[in-house]
N, C-alpha and C positions, 0 to 999 in steps of 0.2 A: 968178762964180767960175770959176776956170780948170778946164777939162775934165780936164786931166792930174792936177790935184790931187784931183779927185773920184774918178778911177779909182784913184789910189794909195790914197785913203782906203777905197775899197770893197775893194780887194785886202787891205789890212791887216785889215779887219774879218773877211773870209772866212778869212784865215790864223789869226786869233785864235780864230774859232769852231772851225776844224779842230783847232787845238792843244788847246783846252779839251776837245773831244770825245775826242781821243786820250788825253788825261790822265785823263779820267773812266773811259774803257774800261780803261786800264792799272790804275787804282786798283781798279776792280771785279774785274778778273781776279786782281790781287794779293790782294785780300780773300778771294776764293774759294779761292785756293791756301792762304792762311793758315788759313781755316776747315777745309779738307780736311786740312791738316797737323795741326791741333789735334785733329780727330776721329781721325785715324790714331794720333796720339800718345796720345790718351785710350783708344782701343780696345786697344792693346797692353798697357798695365798692367792693364786689366780682365781680358783673357784670361789674362795671367800670374798674376794673383791667383786666378782660378778654378782654373787648373792647380795652383797651390800649395795651394789648399784641398783639391782632389781628392787630391793627393799626401799631404797631412797626414791625410786620412781613411783612405787606404790604409795609411799607416804606423801609425795608431792601431788599425786593424783587425788588422794583422799583429802589432802589439805585444800586443793583447788575446789574439789566438790563441796567441802564444808564451807569454804569462802563464798561460793556461788549460792549455796543453800542459805547461809547467813544473810547474804545480800537480798536474796528473794524473800526471806522472812522479814527483813527490815522493811522492804517495799510493801509487803502484805500488811504489816502493822501500821504503816503510814497511810495506806490507801486500801480499805477493805473491799472497795469496789473492783480492784484490779483482778484480772483472771490469772490463775496459776495452775500449773500442772501438778497432779498428785505425785508425791514423793514416796517411793517404795523403800521401806527401811531395809538396810543391808544388815544381815545377821552377823557380819563381822564387826560392825560398829558397836560401841558401848551401849549399855542399858540406858544411860542418861540421854544419849543422842536419840535412841529409839523412842523414849518417852516424850522428848521434845517434838519429834516428828509426828507422833500419835496425837499429841495435843494440838498441833497445827492442823492435822487432818480433821479432828473433831470440830475445831473452830471453823474451818472452811465449810464442813457439812452443815453446821448450825447456821452459818451465814447464808448458805444457799437455800436452806429451808425457810429462813426468815424472809429472804427476797421473794421466794415463790409464794409464801403466804401473803406478802404485801401485794404482789401482782394480782392474786385472786381477790383480795379485799378491794383493790381498786376497780377490778372488773365488775364485782358485785355492786359496788357503789355507783359506778357508771350506769349499770342496768336499772338500779333503783331510781337514780335521777331521771333517766329516760322515761321510766314508767310514771314518775310523778309529773313530768312535763306533759306526757300524753293525757293523763287524767285531768290535769289543770286545763289543757287545751280543750278537752271534751266538755268540762264544766263551763268554760267560757262560751263554747259553741252552743251548748244547751241554753245558757242564760241569754245569749244573743237571740236564739230562735224564740224563746219564750217572750222576750221583750218585743220582738217584731210581731209575734202573734198577738200580743196584748195591744200593741199600737194599732195593728190592723183591725182588731175587733172594735176598739174604741173609735177608730175612724169610720168603720161601717155603721156602728150604732149612731154616731153623730150625723152621718149622711142620711140615715133612715129617719132620724129625728127631724132634720131640716126638711126632708122630703114630705114627711107627714104634716109638719107644721105649715109648710107652704100649701099643701093640699087643703088643709082645714081652712086656711085663710082665703084661698082663691076659688077652690072648686066647691062652692056651696050653692044650693038651689033653694030658694024660698026662705033663706035664713036671714033674720033681721041683722043687718050689718051694724046697727047702732048698739045692739045688746051683746054682740060677740066679745069674747075676751081674747087675750093673746093666745098664740098657738100652743104654748106650753101648758097653760091652764086648761085649754080645751082638750088637749091630749090626755091630761090627767082625769078630766071629767069623763072622757070616753072610756077610759080603763075602769074607773070607779063605778060607772054605770053598769058595766058588764059584771063586775065582781058582786055588786049588790043584788042584781037580778038572777045571778047564777045561770039561768037558762033564758036566752034571748033569741027572738026571731030576727033573722038578719034584715028582713025588710022593715020590721018595726024599728030596729036600731038605725037603719039608714034614714027612715022618716024622722026619727027623733032628732038626729043631728043634721038633717037636710042634705044627705049624701046619697049617692047611687048605691044600690045593693052590691054591685061589683067592687066599688071603691071600699065599702065596708069589709068585704071578704079580704081584699088585698091588705088593708090596714091590720086586720086581726092576724093574718099570716105573718106580717112583718113584726107585730108585737110578740107573736109566739117565737119567731126566730131569734129575737134579741132577749128573750126571757122575761119580758114584762107581763105576758099572759100565758097561762097553761090551760089547756082544754081541748075539746074536739068539736068539729062541725059534722053534724049527722046528715043523713040523706034527706031529711025533711026541711032543710034550710034553717036549722037552729044551731046556735053555738052554746055548748055546755062548759061553763067555767069550772075547773077543778083546782082547788088550792094545793099548795105544797104539802100541807098536813094530810090532806085526803089522798094525794099520790103516795105518800109514805105508808098510809094505812093499807092501801091496795097492794103495794109492794110487799108489806109484811104479811098480808093475807096469802099472797101467792107463795111466799117463801115457806110459810108454815104448812100449807097444804101440799106443797111440792108441785104436783101437776094439777092444773085447774082448767076445766073446760070453759068455753065462752058462755055456755048456758049457766054453769054454776057461778061464774063471775057476774053475769047479769042478774041472777037471783039475789046475790049478796051486795049488789051495787048500791041499793037503797040504804043499806046499813053503813056502807063504807063512804058514800058520797052524799052530802047534803044537797038536795035539789030544791029545797024550800027557801025562797028568797027571804032574807032578813032573819032567818032562824039560825041561831048559833048552836052547834052541837059539838060535844067533845069528840076527840078522835076515837073511832070505834076499834076495840080490840078484836083482832081476828081470832076465830075459834081454832 
């Protein structure tokens, strides 16, 4: 066989081997690229599906929260007295939703302020009512006390009157029974006699009415206690009658002078008090 032919055949075989090797390498690389592309292509839909699921979950949670908030808002509008928790706006939600939540918060705050004001007003009104009740009870108590005091005074005056009337009718010595008047007229005569004489000796007064001197003293003291007579009994056994006008003149004199000694008062007593029986004098103006 020719050497040239053998060499050519060997070169052809080598070239064929190299070509096959290159072809196989290219095919393997192409397959790897295809697999990589398939994996990449498969990975993107998976991640996109996972993102979609997460987005759906967030949307569902937001929708549930909105439904709960809407239900809560409906309940608040139906019943303003119901308690509710403050809703914190989510910055991810829309401006319209945030404005709605802010309006609800303002409304809730206004309602709480109004309720607190109402409670304070009720408390103040209760205190005013209690104070009015206490004042009314105090007025009734005072009126009752005044009524009892007035009734007690009237009762004592009436008892004193009956006692004196009985004394005048029963305890008389040397008095003409045929000429006596009833007890009331005799009592008035007794008082009038003292007023007209201004200064009376107790023994003379007792003799005039046929009574004991001690009985006359008791009667004068009783008349002084119930306000029918005003005056003083001196240490010489005399009763000096002082009218209401004269008492006022003496009081005015003392008020104008400020501090008045007994000597000064005695020196001016003749001007302030009329001691002359039957002589009428005008009220003396204090200097």
